[in-house]
MARNU-932589 format. One line per field, with one value per residue (C-alpha): residue number from 1; residue in three letters; x, z, y. Coordinates in steps of 0.5 Angstrom, whole numbers, always signed. Each point is the difference from the previous one (the first is absolute). Example, Ala and Ser with C-alpha at 12.3 -4.5 7.8 and 13.67 -1.06 7.14 Angstrom:
! MARNU-932589
resi (1,2)
resn (ALA,SER)
x (+25,+2)
z (+16,-2)
y (-9,+7)
//
This chain:
! MARNU-932589
resi (1,2,3,4,5,6,7,8,9,10,11,12,13,14,15,16,17,18,19,20,21,22,23,24,25,26,27,28,29,30,31,32,33,34,35,36,37,38,39,40,41,42,43,44,45,46,47,48,49,50,51,52,53,54,55,56,57,58,59,60,61,62,63,64,65,66,67,68,69,70,71,72,73,74,75,76,77,78,79,80,81,82,83,84,85,86,87,88,89,90,91,92,93,94,95,96,97,98,99,100,101,102,103,104,105,106,107,108,109,110,111,112,113,114,115,116,117,118,119,120,121,122,123,124,125,126,127,128,129,130,131,132,133,134,135,136,137,138,139,140,141,142,143,144,145,146,147,148,149,150,151,152,153,154,155,156,157,158,159,160,161,162,163,164,165,166,167,168,169,170,171,172,173,174,175,176,177,178,179,180,181,182,183,184,185,186,187,188,189,190,191,192,193,194,195,196,197,198,199,200,201,202,203,204,205,206,207,208,209,210,211,212,213,214,215,216,217,218,219,220,221,222,223,224,225,226,227,228,229,230,231,232,233,234,235,236,237,238,239,240,241,242,243,244,245,246,247,248,249,250,251,252,253,254,255,256,257,258,259,260,261,262,263,264,265,266,267,268,269,270,271,272,273,274,275,276,277,278,279,280,281,282,283,284,285,286,287,288,289,290,291,292,293,294,295,296,297,298,299,300,301,302,303,304,305,306,307,308,309,310,311,312,313,314,315,316,317,318,319,320,321,322,323,324,325,326,327,328,329,330,331,332,333,334,335,336,337,338,339,340,341,342,343,344,345,346,347,348,349,350,351,352,353,354,355,356,357,358,359,360,361,362,363,364,365,366,367,368,369,370,371,372,373,374,375,376,377,378,379,380,381,382,383,384,385,386,387,388,389,390,391,392,393,394,395,396,397,398,399,400,401,402,403,404,405,406,407,408,409,410,411)
resn (MET,LYS,VAL,PRO,ARG,LEU,LEU,ILE,GLU,LEU,ARG,GLU,SER,VAL,LEU,ALA,ALA,ILE,ARG,ALA,LEU,GLN,ALA,ASN,LEU,LEU,ARG,SER,ILE,LEU,THR,THR,ILE,GLY,ILE,VAL,VAL,GLY,VAL,THR,ALA,VAL,ILE,ALA,ILE,VAL,SER,LEU,ILE,GLN,GLY,LEU,ASP,LYS,THR,PHE,THR,GLN,SER,ILE,SER,SER,LEU,GLY,THR,ARG,VAL,LEU,TYR,ILE,SER,LYS,PHE,PRO,TRP,VAL,ILE,ALA,ASP,ASP,PHE,TRP,ARG,TYR,ARG,ASN,ARG,LYS,ASP,ILE,THR,LEU,GLU,GLN,GLY,GLN,ALA,LEU,ALA,ALA,ALA,VAL,GLU,LEU,PRO,GLU,ALA,VAL,SER,PHE,ALA,SER,ASN,ALA,SER,LEU,THR,VAL,LYS,TRP,ARG,GLU,ARG,SER,THR,ALA,GLY,VAL,THR,VAL,GLU,GLY,HIS,SER,VAL,SER,GLY,ARG,VAL,VAL,HIS,ASN,LEU,ASP,PRO,LEU,VAL,GLY,ARG,PHE,TYR,THR,GLU,ASN,GLU,ASP,ARG,GLU,ARG,ARG,GLN,VAL,ALA,LEU,LEU,GLY,HIS,GLY,VAL,TRP,ASP,ASN,LEU,PHE,GLU,GLY,ARG,ASP,PRO,ILE,GLY,GLN,ARG,VAL,ARG,LEU,GLY,GLY,GLN,PRO,PHE,THR,VAL,ILE,GLY,VAL,LEU,PRO,GLU,ARG,GLY,SER,LEU,LEU,GLY,MET,ASP,GLN,ASP,THR,ARG,MET,ILE,VAL,PRO,LEU,GLN,THR,LEU,MET,LYS,LEU,TRP,GLY,GLY,ARG,ARG,SER,ILE,GLN,ILE,SER,LEU,LEU,ALA,PRO,ASP,ALA,GLU,SER,ILE,ASP,LEU,VAL,ALA,ASP,GLU,ALA,ARG,GLY,VAL,MET,ARG,ARG,LEU,ARG,ARG,VAL,PRO,PRO,GLN,SER,GLU,ASP,ASP,PHE,ALA,VAL,ASN,ARG,GLN,GLU,MET,LEU,LEU,ASP,ILE,PHE,ARG,ASN,LEU,THR,GLY,GLY,LEU,THR,ALA,VAL,LEU,VAL,GLY,VAL,ALA,ALA,LEU,SER,LEU,LEU,VAL,GLY,GLY,ILE,GLY,ILE,MET,ASN,ILE,MET,LEU,VAL,SER,VAL,THR,GLU,ARG,THR,LYS,GLU,ILE,GLY,ILE,ARG,LYS,SER,VAL,GLY,ALA,LYS,ARG,ARG,ASP,ILE,LEU,TYR,GLN,PHE,LEU,VAL,GLU,SER,VAL,VAL,VAL,SER,GLY,VAL,GLY,GLY,LEU,ILE,GLY,ILE,GLY,LEU,GLY,LEU,GLY,ILE,ALA,PHE,LEU,VAL,THR,LEU,VAL,SER,PRO,LEU,PRO,ALA,ALA,ALA,PRO,LEU,TRP,ALA,ILE,LEU,LEU,GLY,LEU,GLY,PHE,SER,SER,VAL,VAL,GLY,LEU,PHE,PHE,GLY,LEU,TYR,PRO,ALA,ALA,LYS,ALA,ALA,ARG,LEU,ASP,PRO,ILE,GLU,ALA,LEU,ARG,HIS,GLU)
x (-107,+5,+6,+0,-1,+6,+4,-2,+2,+7,+1,-2,+5,+6,-1,+0,+6,+3,-1,+2,+7,+1,-1,+6,+4,+7,-3,-3,+6,+4,-5,+1,+7,+0,-5,+4,+7,-4,-3,+6,+4,-5,-1,+7,+2,-6,+2,+8,-2,-5,+5,+6,-5,-2,+7,+2,-5,+1,+8,-1,-5,+5,+2,-7,-6,+1,+7,+4,+7,+4,+7,+6,-2,-7,-1,-1,+5,-2,+5,+7,+2,+6,-6,-2,+7,+2,-5,+2,-1,-6,+3,-2,-1,-5,-4,+0,-2,-6,-2,-1,-4,-5,-6,-4,+4,-1,+8,+6,+6,+7,+4,+7,+3,+7,+2,+4,+3,-3,+4,-1,+5,+2,-6,-1,-5,+2,-4,-5,-4,+1,-5,+1,-7,-2,-5,-6,+2,-3,-7,+1,+3,-3,+6,-3,+5,-2,+4,+4,-1,+1,+5,-1,+1,+5,+4,-1,+2,+6,+2,+0,+2,-6,-4,-6,+1,-4,-3,+5,+6,-2,-1,+6,+4,-3,-4,-6,+4,-2,+4,-2,+6,+5,+5,+1,+5,-3,+5,+6,-4,-3,-8,-4,-6,-7,-5,-2,-5,-6,+1,-2,+2,+2,-1,+1,+4,+4,+1,-3,+2,+8,+0,+2,-3,+4,-1,+1,+5,+4,+0,+2,+6,+3,-1,-1,-4,+0,-4,-7,-6,-7,-6,-6,-7,-6,-7,-6,-3,+0,-4,+4,+6,+0,-1,+6,+4,-2,+2,+7,+2,-2,+5,+5,+0,+1,+5,+5,-2,-3,-2,-7,+1,+5,-2,+1,+7,-3,-5,-6,-1,-6,-3,-5,+6,+3,-7,-2,+7,-1,-7,+1,+6,-5,-6,+4,+3,-7,-3,+5,+0,-8,+1,+4,-5,-6,+3,+0,-7,-1,+3,-3,-7,+2,+1,-6,-4,+4,-2,-7,-1,+3,-5,-6,+2,+1,-6,-5,-4,-1,-2,-5,-3,-1,-3,-5,-2,-2,+7,-1,+6,+1,+1,+5,+3,+1,+3,+6,+0,+1,+4,+5,+0,+1,+6,+3,-3,+4,+6,-1,+0,+6,+4,-2,+2,+7,+1,-1,+5,+5,-1,+1,+6,+3,-1,+3,+6,+2,-2,-5,-7,-7,-7,-5,-6,-7,-2,+6,-3,-7,+3,+4,-6,-4,+4,+1,-8,-1,+5,-3,-7,+3,+3,-5,-6,+2,+0,-6,-4,+2,-2,-7,-1,+1,-6,-3,-1,+7,+3,-3,+3,+7,+5)
z (+10,+5,-3,-7,+2,+4,-5,-5,+5,+1,-7,-1,+6,-3,-7,+3,+4,-6,-4,+6,+0,-7,+1,+5,-3,+2,+7,+1,-2,+5,+5,-1,+1,+7,-1,-6,+4,+6,-4,-5,+7,+3,-7,-1,+7,+1,-7,+1,+7,-2,-6,+5,+5,-5,-3,+7,+2,-7,+2,+7,-2,-2,+7,+1,+5,+3,+1,+7,+0,+6,+0,+4,-2,-1,-7,+3,+5,+4,+6,+1,-5,+4,+5,-6,-2,+6,+0,-1,-7,-1,-2,-5,+6,+3,-6,-1,+8,-1,-7,+5,+5,-3,-2,-4,-6,-6,-2,+3,-4,+2,-4,+0,-6,-2,-6,-5,-7,-5,-7,-6,-5,-1,+3,+7,+4,+7,+6,-1,+6,+2,+4,+3,+2,+3,-5,+3,-2,-7,+3,+6,-5,-7,-3,-5,-6,-7,-4,+4,+7,+7,+4,+4,+8,-2,-4,+6,+5,-4,-1,-8,-4,-4,-1,-3,-4,+1,-6,-1,+1,-5,-5,+2,-1,-5,-4,-1,-1,+4,+6,+3,+1,-1,+5,+3,+5,+6,+5,-3,+1,-6,+0,-5,-2,+1,-1,-1,+4,-3,-1,+7,-1,+6,+8,+4,-6,+0,-6,+1,-6,+1,+5,+0,+4,+3,+5,+7,+3,-6,+1,+7,-2,-5,+3,+8,+4,+6,-3,+2,-4,-1,+2,-4,+2,-5,+4,-3,-1,+1,+6,+4,-1,+7,+3,-4,+3,+7,-1,-3,+5,+6,-3,-2,+7,+3,-5,+1,+8,+0,+7,+1,+2,-6,-7,-6,-2,-7,-5,-3,-6,-5,-6,+4,+3,-6,-2,+6,+0,-7,+1,+6,-4,-6,+5,+4,-7,-3,+6,+0,-8,+0,+6,-5,-6,+5,+2,-8,+0,+6,-4,-6,+4,+3,-7,-3,+6,-2,-7,+1,+5,-6,-5,+5,+0,-7,-2,+6,-6,-4,+7,+1,-7,+1,+6,-3,-5,+5,+2,+7,+5,-1,-8,+2,+5,-5,-5,+4,+3,-6,-3,+6,-1,-7,+1,+5,-4,-6,+4,+3,-7,-2,+6,-1,-7,+2,+6,-4,-5,+5,+3,-8,-1,+6,-2,-7,+3,+6,+3,+5,-2,+0,+1,+0,+3,-1,+7,-1,-6,+3,+7,-4,-4,+6,+5,-6,+0,+7,+1,-5,+3,+7,-2,-5,+5,+4,-7,-3,+7,-1,-7,+2,+6,-5,+0,-7,+0,+3,-5,-5,+2,+1,-5)
y (-17,+2,-4,+2,+8,-1,-3,+6,+5,-4,+0,+8,+1,-4,+4,+6,-2,-2,+7,+4,-4,+1,+7,+0,-5,+2,+1,-6,-4,+4,-2,-7,-1,-1,-6,-2,-1,-3,-6,-1,-1,-5,-4,+0,-2,-5,-3,-1,-3,-5,-2,-1,-4,-5,-1,-1,-5,-4,+0,-3,-5,-5,+0,-3,+1,-6,+0,+1,+2,-2,+4,+3,+7,+3,+3,+7,+2,+7,+0,-3,-4,-3,-3,-5,-1,-3,-5,-7,-3,-5,-6,-6,-4,+4,+1,-8,+0,+5,-3,-7,+4,+4,-3,+6,+2,-4,+0,+3,+2,+3,+5,+4,+4,+3,+5,-4,+1,-5,-2,-4,+0,+7,+3,+2,+3,+4,+1,-6,-2,-7,-3,-7,-3,-7,-4,+3,+7,-2,-1,+6,+5,-2,-2,-5,+1,+3,-6,-6,-2,+1,-3,-6,-2,-4,+5,+5,-5,-2,+7,-1,+6,+1,+7,+3,+7,+6,+3,+6,-5,-5,+6,+4,-7,-4,+5,-5,-6,-6,+0,-7,-4,+5,+1,+7,+3,+3,+3,-4,-6,-5,+0,-4,+4,-5,+6,+7,+4,+4,+8,+3,+7,+4,+0,+7,+2,-6,-4,-7,-3,+1,-6,-7,-6,-5,-6,+4,-5,+1,+7,-1,-5,+5,+7,-1,-5,+5,+5,+2,-3,+2,-5,+1,-3,-1,+1,-4,+7,+7,+0,-5,+4,+3,-7,-3,+6,-1,-7,+1,+5,-4,-6,+5,+3,-7,-2,+6,+0,+7,+2,+1,+7,+2,+2,-4,-1,-1,+3,-2,+4,+0,+3,+5,+3,+3,+2,+3,+4,+2,+3,+4,+3,+2,+1,+6,+3,+0,+3,+6,+1,+0,+5,+4,-1,+2,+6,+2,-2,+5,+5,-1,+0,+7,+2,-2,+3,+7,+0,-2,+6,+4,-3,+2,+7,+1,-4,+4,+3,-6,-4,+6,-1,-7,+1,+5,-4,-6,-4,-2,+0,-8,+2,+5,-5,-6,+4,+3,-7,-4,+5,-1,-7,+0,+4,-5,-6,+2,+1,-7,-3,+4,-2,-7,+0,+3,-5,-6,+3,+1,-7,-3,+5,-3,-7,+1,+3,-4,-7,+3,-3,+4,-3,+5,-3,+2,+3,+5,+3,+0,+3,+5,+3,-1,+4,+6,+0,+0,+6,+4,-2,+2,+7,+2,-1,+7,+4,-3,+1,+7,+1,-3,+4,+7,+4,+1,+8,+1,-5,+4,+7,-3,+3)
//
């Protein structure tokens, strides 16, 4: 019997609260502004940050969760650039010696790159990233062509001038025509097209489709054999990547004769490094912006308390009449508490709608994505309700404690 009675009392309190809010509609709307601003900010911020996080994670997924990259420079340089610039280059011979010494990786590949212009007949594309890969790069970096074939060990060893086109280069030069067997000029050198890569999109803002893949030793022969290479190691699974990193680091230190007490003169990079940096940046930004939004909610809560105290004063006689006809303290308490929660809850719903609208609008007019998780919506509504409950408690308690006789005398 207690549960139905409680529900009936709650229903009556909600209806009474709604009637009171309707009687002072403009004041109720003005009271919710602080709540609306706070919840709007929370929803918009969380939606944009979540969208950025999802897009960034998808973007760097092409780097591979099982792949380690050993290179001269770290991906993120936080201190003196010249400290890394003065390191000795990583040579192809060192890479080959590393591949022969390590036991844990499934595959080891080597790569270098250059930026060149590619031409076919009257068409040309400038700023093409030309990547020279060893043949094992096909497995390590998932370079299976959409059409055509990959080059062979013999073609790499003999420095054959063959190439695979990135999807964007193929589209720009050939406009969908079959390019297999066609000869293009890459940096002034003739290359035979043997394949086209599938569309890859962008990685950290860089177009992965405006590129070409050529044999590593061909690239080094034509555009500089003294350049530093990057070594990529494919771990058997994501759990063993730390073991692979330790093994590769030990071998590289020995090959490059790094003294025991000295730091590495090479960098071991992995996907998680970029994810950690991105999440630290967005985490700090989110904390600051949510703090600002929380301040808005606090201001909104104080506004609700103020208006509810005014409402108690204005309705003192009504409270006295209700008590004189049998209303208990808890009935008055419930009524004003529910009224406060309804005011803040309505503000929360409006804020959720505005926040989602702002996030959607930003997505429409900019490349920034948005993704509104359900927990963020529930969090916004929950925060607004808690604010109403907390800041409505004192006015509700004050109303419940009024003496009915004194309340009836109030003018």
